[in-house]
N, C-alpha and C positions, 0 to 999 in steps of 0.2 A: 459546571460542565454543560455545554449546549445540549439541547435535546437531540436524541439520535433520530436520523431520518429513516423512514421505512423503505425497505427494498421492494416490498410487495404491494404497497398500498394502492397502486394504480393498475395492477394486472387484472384484466377482466376477460371473460369468455365472449365469443361472438354474440351469444344470445343475451348479453347484458348482465348475466349472472356473475358474481364474483368467484374467482377460483381460489382454491387453497394454495398457499405457497408451495412451489415445487411440484404441483400436480396440475396437469392440463391434458386435454385430448388433442389428437392430431388436427382436428377440425378447428380447435379454438384459436390457434396461433398464439402470438405473444403481444397482445395489444399493449402499447406503452413501451415496447422494446424494439430495437432495430439491430439486426446483425450489422457489424461494422461496415456500413455503406460501401459494399464492393462495387456497386454499379453507379455510384455518385448520384443517386436519386434523392437522398434525404440529407439535408444539412442540419447537423445537431449543434446547438449552442452549448458548449462545454462549461459546466460549473465545477471547476477544479481549483481549489484555493492555491494562490501563488506562494510558493516557498523559495523564491529566488533569493531572498535575503539570507537563506541558509545554504545556498549553493556555492559555498566556499569550503575547501577541504579543511576539516578540523584535525585530520591526521597529522598535519604539520606541527601541531602543538605537542605531539608525542616526542618529537625529536629532541628538544632541550632536556626532557626528563630521561630519555634514553642515554643521552650523553653525560649528564651530571648526576644521574640517579633519580629514583622516584618511581620508575616503572621497572619492577624486577621480573625475573624469569620464574616467578611463582605462579600458582593458578590464577590469582587476581590479576597480575600484570599481563599474563598471556590472554586472559579473557578480555581485559580492557583494550588491548591492541586489536583483537578481532572485532570487538564491539564498535570501536571508533571507525575502523575500516568499513564495516557494514552500514553504519549510520551515513557516512559519506556516500556510499553506493546507493542507499535507499533514496537519499535526497537527489542525487544526480539523475537517477533513472526516473524518478517521479517528475522532475523538471523537464527532462528530455521527452517524456511522454506528453506532457502538457504542451511543450513547445512544438512538437511534431504535429499535434492535432491543430493547434492554433495557426501554425504556418500554412497548413493545408487549407484551412477554412478561409484564411485571408486571400489565398491564391485560387480559391474555388476549385481546388483539386483535393479529392477526398480519399481515393483508393489507397495509394501508397502511403500517405501520411497516417491513415488509419492502421495500416499494417505496422508502421513504425511505432505508433502509439501502443498497440497491443504488445509488441516485443518489449518495449521499455517498461510498460506497466506490469507485465508478468514478472520481469526481473526485479522490479521494485517490491512487488508483493512477496517474492521469494526472500529478499533481503530482510523485509520487515518480519516475516515469520521466523527467520533465524534469530533476529535480534530479540524477539519476544521470548524465545527459548533460552537465550543466554541471560536475559535481564534479571530474573529472580536470583540466580546464583551471584551475579555481579553485585547486586544490591546487598545481598546477604554477607558477602565477603568485605564490603566497604566499611571502613571504620565509622563513618557517619551515616549508617544505613537508614536511620530514622528520618533524616532530612530528604531522602530520596523516595520514600514510600508513597508520598502523595503523587509525585510525578510518575512513579511506576504504575499507580492505579489508573492514571489518565492514559498511559501508553497501552495498557492491557484491556481497555474498555471494549475494543473491537477485536480482541484476540480470536474469539470463536469464528467471526466472519473472515478474518485474514487467513486463518488455517483452513477454513472451508474452501475459499477461493484457491489457495495454494494447492490443496490436495486435488481439487478438480483439474487444475492445470497439469500437475505432475502425472496424474493417472488417466488423462483423457484418452490417449491412444489405446491403453489397455481396456478401458471401458467400452470404447467403440468396437474393439475386436471381440469382446464378450457379448456385444449386443445389449449393454447395460444403459444405453442412452435412451431417455424417454423421448417420444415424438415431439419435435418442436424445441427441445432444449438446445441452446447454443453450444456448439462444440469448440468455439473459440470465444474470446472476449466480446461481449455485447454491451452496448450502452443503452440506458433508458432514453426515451425520446426527449425527456427534459434535461438530459445531460448531467444528471446528478448522481447516478449509480452505475456500477459495472456489474456484470453477471456472466458466469460461465457455468454450464450444466445447470444444476438446481441451486447454486449458491450465488449470493450477491452481496455487495457492500457499497455503502455510500462513499463517494470520493472524498467528502469532507471528513469522514472517519479515518480514512487512510492518512490524510493530511494531519489530523490531530495526533494520530499515533506516531508519525514521523517526527512531528514537532516535539512531542514529549520525550521520545528516544534521543533526539538531538540535545534536549535540555539535560537529560541524564548524563550523556557523554561529556558535555561541557562542565557540569557540576563536579563530576568525578575528576576530570582533568584539572579543574581549578583548585581542587582541594589538595593536590600534590604538586602544584607548579608555582614557580616564582614569576612566571611570565603572565602578563596581563592578557586575559582571554576575552573574547566577545561576551557580553552579558547573556546569561542563559535565560532568555525570555520565552 
């Protein structure tokens, strides 16, 4: 597994001293981070892995099994349908986020594409968090669970970060109302200036980790579908 990128390695205070993750004074700012370029002043080069090769609905492979048998209305079958639907959703929203940002950069228009990026990426994170919650039970119920455990481990490598970002997004309005936001914390999605990580509140995640999680979840879905299908499916790579 590739080494994990640090979300906090380049956050420093104005006086040159290194800050602790999630702690900073109002005067320090967020060196290395930029709120999603509302004024078009900063162009970020986005380092977001391309998942367009997986941007094809795999839910369609459920249809033959639903018609001829293979996906039952038991807990496993119902979980599988939900899992496959959410995998497609995660991939689509991830690619839509990446596409919105890159289209804006190509046209030198940053404000609206950045809003679109934020909207799609938040939805993607929500889908990934739900998938990780379903994953353990789906693997446990599968008859060849042992074959899926390695892929599951890859998918869950960034689970803590995914859930942290998801929780910040879901509870942001409540935190603002309670005055629970630290000075300088982004209240919407922010990108590091090197375009490699996303942050909201005091939580952050490398974009490459999101891509690896989605790729692993996609592999799980294809492997499970393949095991109960007579249809030739794309290779689960």
